[in-house]
Residue, then its C-alpha position, 0 to 999 in steps of 0.5 A: m832535462s835529464e832522462f836519468l832524473r826522470g827515470f829515477a823519479q818514476r821508479f822511486a815513486q813506485l816504491n812501497k813496503d812490498n818492493l823495497r828490494k828494488l832499491d838496488e836498481l836505484y842505488s849503489e852498494d855504497i849509497h850515502f843517504t841524508d835527510p834532516l832526520h837521518e843519515v845512513q851509509g850503504l844499501a843495507q842500512l838504506r833498505s832498513y831505513f825505508s822499511e821502517l819508514y813504510a811500516n809506520v805510515n798508512e800511505l806514502r806518495f811522492d809526486f815529482h815536479g822538477f828535474d834539474q841536471i846541473g852537471d855530469g851525474e849531478g842534479y836535483l829533483r823537486w817533489v811533494m811527499s804526501y803521507r798519513h800516519p795514524r798518530l799524526a794530524s789525526g790520520q789526515l793527509i800531510r803534505v811536505s815539499g822538498c828537493s833531493h840532490l843526487l850524484w850518480r854514475d850508473k846508479v845514485y851513490r849520494h842522495r841528500d833530501y832537503f825539507d822542513a822537518g817541522a812540517l813533516l813531523y814536529e808540527h803534528l805532535p800534540i804538545l810540540g806542535r802547539v809550541i811550534a805554532w806559537l813560535k811561528r806566530r811570534l816570529g811571523 
């Protein structure tokens, strides 16, 4: 079990809109961050992306439950993200499972998140959500 991954997860889970300056404790200046909705290069762009993310939600929390180091400076974190957005799901809590692939030296320089973007966002939009629900029923 990786102490690096546990420490990273613990510090990442403490992030909020008021302490994003702490991103430089977790990530290198040349961080390459990718998730199903965005791709950013560099710490300044990452800080801007996270700032936007936290500004648009009423609540955002990550609960980490898997810490898998697969090599020197490489591993996966498994997590559940919980959030509330005033315009999604009538402001109810939305939970999405995912995992993060990390590469690091002393800090993380590559972070790629994997999660269902529909479960995160699209399924909770008024019109698109109904279409996605219909598609899931048809395909299921």
